[in-house]
C-alpha positions as CSV (number, residue, x, y, z in Angstrom):
1,X,-13.2,-15.7,-11.4
2,X,-13.4,-12.8,-8.9
3,X,-16.7,-11.1,-8.3
4,X,-17.3,-7.4,-9.0
5,X,-17.8,-6.8,-5.3
6,X,-14.4,-8.3,-4.5
7,X,-12.7,-6.3,-7.2
8,X,-14.3,-3.1,-6.0
9,X,-13.4,-3.9,-2.4
10,X,-9.7,-4.4,-3.3
11,X,-9.9,-1.3,-5.4
12,X,-11.2,0.8,-2.5
13,X,-8.6,-0.7,0.0
14,X,-5.8,-0.3,-2.5
15,X,-6.8,3.3,-3.2
16,X,-7.0,4.1,0.5
17,X,-3.6,2.6,1.2
18,X,-1.8,4.2,-1.8
19,X,-3.1,7.7,-0.8
20,X,-1.7,7.4,2.7
21,X,1.9,8.5,3.4
22,X,4.3,5.7,3.7
23,X,7.9,4.6,2.6
24,X,6.9,4.2,-1.1
25,X,5.2,7.5,-1.5
26,X,7.8,9.4,0.5
27,X,10.7,7.9,-1.6
28,X,8.9,8.5,-4.9
29,X,8.0,12.1,-4.1
30,X,11.5,12.9,-2.8
31,X,13.2,11.4,-5.9
32,X,10.8,13.2,-8.2
33,X,11.4,16.6,-6.6
34,X,15.1,16.3,-6.2
35,X,16.1,14.4,-9.3
36,X,13.2,14.8,-11.8
37,X,10.3,12.9,-13.1
38,X,12.5,10.4,-14.9
39,X,14.1,9.4,-11.7
40,X,10.7,9.1,-10.0
41,X,9.5,6.8,-12.9
42,X,12.5,4.5,-12.6
43,X,12.1,4.3,-8.9
44,X,8.4,3.4,-9.5
45,X,9.6,0.5,-11.7
46,X,11.4,-0.9,-8.7
47,X,8.3,-0.4,-6.5
48,X,6.3,-2.3,-9.2
49,X,8.7,-5.2,-9.0
50,X,8.3,-5.3,-5.2
51,X,4.5,-5.6,-5.6
52,X,5.0,-8.6,-8.0
53,X,7.3,-10.3,-5.4
54,X,4.8,-9.8,-2.6
55,X,1.9,-11.0,-4.8
56,X,3.7,-14.2,-5.8
57,X,4.9,-15.0,-2.3
58,X,1.5,-14.4,-0.8
59,X,-0.3,-16.6,-3.3
60,X,2.2,-19.4,-3.8
61,X,3.5,-20.0,-0.3
62,X,2.4,-17.9,2.7
63,X,-1.3,-18.8,2.4
64,X,-0.5,-22.5,2.9
65,X,1.5,-21.6,6.0
66,X,-1.4,-19.6,7.4
67,X,-3.8,-22.5,6.7
68,X,-1.5,-24.9,8.6
69,X,-0.9,-22.5,11.5
70,X,-4.1,-20.4,12.0
71,X,-2.6,-18.8,15.1
72,X,0.1,-17.2,12.9
73,X,-2.6,-15.9,10.6
74,X,-4.4,-14.4,13.6
75,X,-1.2,-12.8,14.8
76,X,-0.5,-11.2,11.4
77,X,-4.1,-9.9,11.2
78,X,-3.8,-8.3,14.7
79,X,-0.4,-6.9,13.9
80,X,-1.8,-5.5,10.7
81,X,-4.7,-3.9,12.5
82,X,-2.4,-2.4,15.1
83,X,-0.2,-1.0,12.3
84,X,-3.1,0.6,10.5
85,X,-4.4,2.0,13.8
86,X,-0.9,3.5,14.4
87,X,-1.0,5.1,10.9
88,X,-4.5,6.5,11.6
89,X,-3.2,8.0,14.9
90,X,-0.2,9.6,13.2
91,X,-2.5,11.2,10.7
92,X,-5.2,12.4,13.1
93,X,-3.0,13.7,15.9
94,X,-2.1,17.5,15.9
95,X,0.9,18.0,13.6
96,X,0.4,14.6,12.1
97,X,2.1,13.4,8.9
98,X,1.3,15.3,5.7
99,X,1.2,13.8,2.3
100,X,4.1,15.8,0.8
101,X,7.0,16.3,3.2
102,X,9.9,14.7,1.2
103,X,13.4,14.8,2.4
104,X,16.2,16.0,0.2
105,X,18.3,13.2,-1.3
106,X,21.6,13.0,-3.3
107,X,21.2,12.1,-7.0
108,X,21.4,8.3,-7.7
109,X,22.1,6.3,-10.9
110,X,19.2,4.6,-12.7
111,X,20.3,1.2,-11.4
112,X,20.3,2.4,-7.8
113,X,17.0,4.2,-8.2
114,X,15.4,1.0,-9.3
115,X,17.0,-1.1,-6.6
116,X,16.1,1.4,-3.9
117,X,12.5,1.5,-5.2
118,X,12.4,-2.3,-5.0
119,X,13.9,-2.5,-1.5
120,X,11.7,0.3,-0.2
121,X,8.6,-1.6,-1.2
122,X,9.9,-5.0,0.0
123,X,10.6,-3.5,3.4
124,X,7.3,-1.6,3.6
125,X,5.2,-3.0,6.4
126,X,2.1,-1.4,4.8
127,X,2.4,-3.6,1.7
128,X,3.0,-6.7,3.8
129,X,-0.2,-6.0,5.7
130,X,-2.0,-5.4,2.4
131,X,-1.0,-8.7,0.9
132,X,-1.0,-10.9,4.0
133,X,-4.1,-9.6,5.8
134,X,-6.3,-7.3,3.6
135,X,-6.5,-8.8,0.1
136,X,-7.2,-12.3,1.4
137,X,-10.4,-11.1,3.0
138,X,-11.8,-10.7,-0.6
139,X,-11.1,-14.2,-1.8
140,X,-14.2,-16.3,-2.0
141,X,-13.7,-20.1,-1.6
142,X,-16.9,-20.7,-3.5
143,X,-15.9,-18.6,-6.5
144,X,-13.4,-20.9,-8.2
145,X,-9.7,-21.3,-8.2
146,X,-8.3,-19.5,-5.2
147,X,-4.8,-19.1,-6.6
148,X,-6.2,-17.3,-9.7
149,X,-8.4,-15.1,-7.5
150,X,-5.3,-14.1,-5.5
151,X,-3.4,-13.1,-8.6
152,X,-6.3,-11.2,-10.1
153,X,-7.0,-9.3,-7.0
154,X,-3.4,-8.6,-6.6
155,X,-3.4,-7.3,-10.1
156,X,-6.2,-4.9,-9.2
157,X,-4.1,-3.6,-6.4
158,X,-1.0,-3.2,-8.5
159,X,-2.9,-1.3,-11.3
160,X,-4.3,1.1,-8.7
161,X,-1.0,1.6,-6.9
162,X,1.0,2.2,-10.0
163,X,-1.6,4.5,-11.6
164,X,-1.8,6.7,-8.5
165,X,1.9,6.7,-7.8
166,X,2.8,7.6,-11.5
167,X,0.4,10.5,-11.3
168,X,2.1,11.6,-8.1
169,X,5.5,11.3,-9.8
170,X,4.3,13.6,-12.6
171,X,2.8,16.3,-10.4
172,X,4.8,16.0,-7.2
173,X,6.8,19.1,-7.5
174,X,3.9,21.4,-8.4
175,X,1.6,19.8,-5.9
176,X,4.1,20.0,-3.0
177,X,4.4,23.7,-3.5
178,X,0.6,24.1,-3.9
179,X,-0.2,22.2,-0.7
180,X,2.6,23.8,1.3
181,X,0.8,27.2,0.7
182,X,-2.6,25.8,1.8
183,X,-2.3,24.2,5.3
184,X,-6.1,23.7,5.5
185,X,-6.0,21.3,2.5
186,X,-3.3,19.3,4.3
187,X,-5.4,19.0,7.4
188,X,-8.5,17.9,5.5
189,X,-6.3,15.2,3.7
190,X,-5.0,14.0,7.0
191,X,-8.4,13.7,8.6
192,X,-9.8,11.8,5.7
193,X,-6.8,9.5,5.6
194,X,-6.9,8.9,9.3
195,X,-10.6,8.1,9.3
196,X,-10.2,5.5,6.5
197,X,-7.2,3.9,8.1
198,X,-9.0,3.7,11.5
199,X,-12.0,2.0,9.9
200,X,-9.8,-0.5,8.1
201,X,-8.0,-1.2,11.4
202,X,-11.3,-1.9,13.2
203,X,-12.6,-4.1,10.4
204,X,-9.4,-6.1,10.3
205,X,-9.3,-6.6,14.1
206,X,-12.9,-7.7,14.4
207,X,-12.9,-10.0,11.3
208,X,-13.2,-13.7,12.2
209,X,-12.7,-15.3,8.8
210,X,-10.1,-18.0,8.4
211,X,-7.3,-18.1,5.7
212,X,-8.2,-19.9,2.5
213,X,-5.9,-22.5,1.0
214,X,-4.8,-22.0,-2.7
């Protein structure tokens, strides 16, 4: 069973990650604004399936590879830290990425919306970093079944991500207009986001723990 500290740690990491601009959020916001909330919700269903695929792959196979080849695990961690640092720099630099800057898209069918949501998530490097480098840091080898811990912690991340993204789908149109008229709010959001990402990048780069076998 996972500890409260581990659950809260994953909750905080998941919340920080889902509130940063990335492929998932940009796609969901764009779809919600151009095609309506229903399209955004269908796209979110595809994103949810992508989370399940990552969680299953990370817990059932990739962790064993990392145990067998620790150098690969180190490379993934450093790549993850570099990617988080890059996201932090994009947020903190002048004119950095804002939360709501969706591009206009042509209408798609429900099937394509779901598939595109799935593929957007599967090809999202931020989610790969989350499942391969960040969540494993909260698995405690002394707290029982490692596989169960992995799925429970992954479940925490999925609940956080879907809750936040669904809220964004519901209010994206109104919020995009609201923030566009208030550039100071966008700057505050970017600075907070960049600081959190930078801290996560430093923590990941300096962590010396080894991968745990399921």
